[in-house]
N, C-alpha and C positions, 0 to 999 in steps of 0.2 A: 707603432702599428706597421705591419708588413704591407708593402705596396706591390700588388700583383697585377700584371698586365696579361689579359687573356686574349689570345689571337682568335678572331671570329671569322676568318675567311671561309670556313666550312659552312657558314650560314647562308651563303649565296652560291650560285652556279649549280653544277650537276650534283654536288654533294649535299645540297640543302634538303633533298627528299630521300637521301639514302642514310645508311647507318651512321656515318660520321656526323651528318647534320642533326640527326636524332640525338646522338650522344652530346653534341655541343649545346643544343637548345636545352635539354633537360638538365644537364650538369650545371649550366649557367644559372638557370632559374633557382636551383636548390643551393648553389653556392652563394648567390645574393641573399637568400633567406637566412643563411647561417654564418656568413662571413664575419659579422661584428662580434659574434661569440668567440671567434678564434683570433680576434685582433688582426683581421685581414681587411685591407681596403682593396676591393676588386674592381678593376676597370676594364671594359671591353675595348680592345684596340685591333686594328688591322695590320699595323706595321710595328715591328719591335722598336723599343725606345729605351734609352739609358735612364729614364725618369723612374724606373721601377726597380724594386729589389729582386723581383723574380718575374719571369715571363713563361707562360704556359702555352705550348703549341698542342692543340687537341687532335692534331692530324699529322701523319708522317707518310709520305709517298715513297715507295721504294725506288721508283724509276724516274722521278722528277725532283728537281732541287727545291724542296719545300722547307728545309732547315738550314739557316745561314751557317756558314763556316765560322764567321766571327760573330760572337754573341754580344748583344747590347747589354745584357745583364745575365745573372744566373738563370739557367733555362731548364724547364721540364718539358718533355714531349710525351704524348700518348701514342703508342703503337698498338693498334688493335690486333693485328696479325701479320704474319709474313707468308701467307699461303702461296703467293707466286714463287717464292724461293723453295717451298716444299715440293712444288709440282712444276719444275721449270719447263718440261716438255709442253705443258698446256698454257704457259704464260711466258712466251719468249719475249725478252725485253728489247731486243735489237741492240745495235751498237751504241746509240745514244743512251738507251736505258741502262746498259751495263756501265757506261761511264758515269751516269748520274748516281747509280747505286754505289759506286766507289766513293763518290763525293759525299753522299748521304752517310755512309759508314764513317768517313773521316769527321763529318760534322757531329756525329753521335759521341765521339770521344770526349768532347768538351761539355756535354750536358751534365747537369747536376743529378738528374734522375730520369727514369723512363717509367711511365705508368702503362699497365696493360690489364686486360679484362679477365684472364683465366690463367690457371697454372700451366695449361697446355701451351699458351702463348708465351709465358715466362720461359719455358724450356726452348721453344722455337726461336725466340729473340736472342737468347744466349747462344744457341747453336749456329744460327745463320747470320747474325749481325755482330756477334762477338761482344755483346754488352755483358759486363760482369754481373753475376747474379745479385750481388749486394747493391747494385744500382737500379734494379728492376723492382718496382712496387706493384703488387697485385691488388687491384681495386675492382671488385665485381660491379657489373651494371645491374639494371633492373628493368622491369616493365613499367610503363607509365601507370599512375594511380587510377586511370580511368578503366583499365582492364580488370574486369570482375564479372562474376556470374550475373546475368540479367536476362530478361525475357526478350525474345526476338520479335520485333515488330513486323506486321504485315507490310509496312511501307518499305523496309529494308529488303525483305524477301522478294517483293515485287520489283523493286528498283534494280536489283542485281540478278533477277530471275534465278534465285537459289533453288537447287534441287531439294527434294524432300530429305534425302540422306546423301551426304557427300564427305569426301576427304578434302583437306585443306592444306595448301602450301602458301606461304607468304615470303616474298623476297625477290631478289634478282635472279637471273637465269645464267649466271656465270658457270663455268665448267665445274667448279668445286661443289656447286649445289646438287649435281648429280640428278638433275630434273628428268632427263630422258628415262632413267630407270624407274622413277616414280610414276611418270605418265604411262609407261608400258605396263607396269604392274596394275594400275587402275583399269586400263583397257582390257587386260587379260581377265581381271576379276569382274568386269562389267560394272565398275563403280564410278560414279561421277566424281570428278576432281575439279575443285575451284582453285585457280592460281591467281593470287592477288599480287599485283606489281606492275609498274609501268612498262618494264622491258618485255614481259610476256605478251602484253597487248600489242606491242609494236614490233614483234619478231619478224613480220613480213617485210619491214622496211630496213632491217639491219643488213650491213654489207658483210657478206660471209667470206670475203677475201681476207679479212683480218684473221691472223692465225689463232687468236683467242676465241673465235666464234665458229670454229669448224663443227662443233657439236650441234649448232643451231639448225643445220640442214635436217637432221633427224627430227628435231623438235617440230619444225615446220610441218613435216609429214604427219607426225602424231597428233598435232593440234587440230587437224582437220576433222577429228572425231567429234560427234555431238556430245560425247561424255565429258569433254574438256571445256571448261568455262574460264574465260579470261576477262574479268571486269576491269583490269587496268589498275591505276592508282585509286585507292579508296581512303577517304578521310577517316581519321582515328575513331570518331564517334560511330561510324558505320562498321568499321573493322571490328570493333568490340562485339557487335551483334553477329557478324559473320563467324567470328571465333566461337561464339555461343551456339550458333546454329550447326556447326560442323560436328559430324559423328566422330572424327578423329583428325588430329593434326599430325602431319608427317614432315620430318626434316631429314632427308636422305643424304646429306652432304658428306663429301669426303673429308672436309675440314671446316671448322668454324672458329673464329676468334673468341666468340662468346655464344651467340645464338639467341638473340633477344626474342624472336618469334616463339621459341620454345617456352620462355618464361611468360610471354603474353598469353599463350594458349593455356598453360597451367593455371595462370591467375584467373582465367575465365572458366576453369573447371573442365576444359576440353581434354580428353585423353590424348596422350602423346606417344607416337612411334618415331624413333630416331636412330641414327647411326651410333655405333658403339666406339667411335674414334674421336680423336681430338678433344675439344672441350665439352662435347655433348653429354657424356656420362657425368662429368663434373658438375654440370648445370642442372640436369634433370634428376640426378640421384636415383632413388628407387621409384620415381613417379613416371616411368616410361617403359615401353617394350622396345628392346634393342635388336639391331641386326647389323651385319657387316655391309657397308655401302658397296663393297666389291662383289657382293653376292645378290644379284637381282632376285633369285628364287627366295632367299631369306627375307628380303624386303616384302615380296608378295605374300609370303606366309604370315609375316608379322601383321601386315595390314588385314588380311583375312581373319586372323585370330581375334584381333580387337573388334573388327566390324561385326563379327558373328557371335561375340560373347558379351552380352549386356552386363552381367555381374562384373566382368573384368573392366569394362568401360567405367562402371560406377566406382570401382576400387581405384583405378588410375585417376579419375576425377578428384576423389578425396585426397589422394596422395599428392596430386599436382597442386591443389590449393595450399596444402601445408608447405610444399617445397617452394612455391612462388613467394611465400611470405618471408623466406630467408633472405630475399633480395629487396632492397628499397633504395630509391634515389637519395633519400635523406642520409642513409648510411654511406652511400657512394660519395656524396658531397662532404660529409664529415671526415671520411678517410682521406679525401683529397686535400681538404684544408689542413688536416693534421700533417700530411706529407709536405705541404708547403712549409709549415713551421719547421719540421725536422730537417728539410733541405737547407735551411738557413742557420 
């Protein structure tokens, strides 16, 4: 039996409620359910140990030393994206960050394999980190099984003061999310926008002296409109209903490693409008209306088209339900366990 140590540090701290924590929690639960079928003994650990045949790090930070140079055992690491390297002007690492990036690249040379979430990320990891293509394994993610079409309760509508008709965005407000363009488009159209996420609700408390937060100043001004609703962090059970209540979900990002909210929206039957770059066409397929994230007018036109065309919304809803079924955490876990075996 293969003994695998799974590093669980993303389950605590700031990452616990972000994409990495989401990935770690859902992957672990499905790995435990399937491990015995693949002759794998899976153990959750916080520190690498030579007691295992294989160690899996589900998180890789570009600018912090998260991957040891000396490996306790054969090592797998998940790299979700390298967006800061694709847009260096917006994610300046500083001197310490550049030194850590060099060290992280050196540490990658001795790993047995790299997992990532999209073919777009496969290409970027090869380009910016120099990892050979044959050592990168593409394993798609998925929405949690709770995301599905369902009736929206009056309790949730009242709890979050949901407008009767609104566009929805779920996630952080990092530069790559291109959120100012989405907010401005909704204001121009006179459309309510609900932004779910802890960062959006706390934007007034952020220190704008940090170079990665220069775009926040514009957001602060735009957020003053009564059309913009920021409920903050929302539990999954309520978020399912908010997706179902939305007239359209929009992902205006310049880049995404995968784009889980897109799949969550599709799984709920919510029409999707998203950027035509990075992983997004790969994930949404034919179930979305696309625009260039560098063209605010195209974003606005795409939103207006979907919001004003009920037959188009119904078609996107049907296509989205079909597309979302192509992704499942059971498949993700099975592919991960098979990759563990192959690496040994």
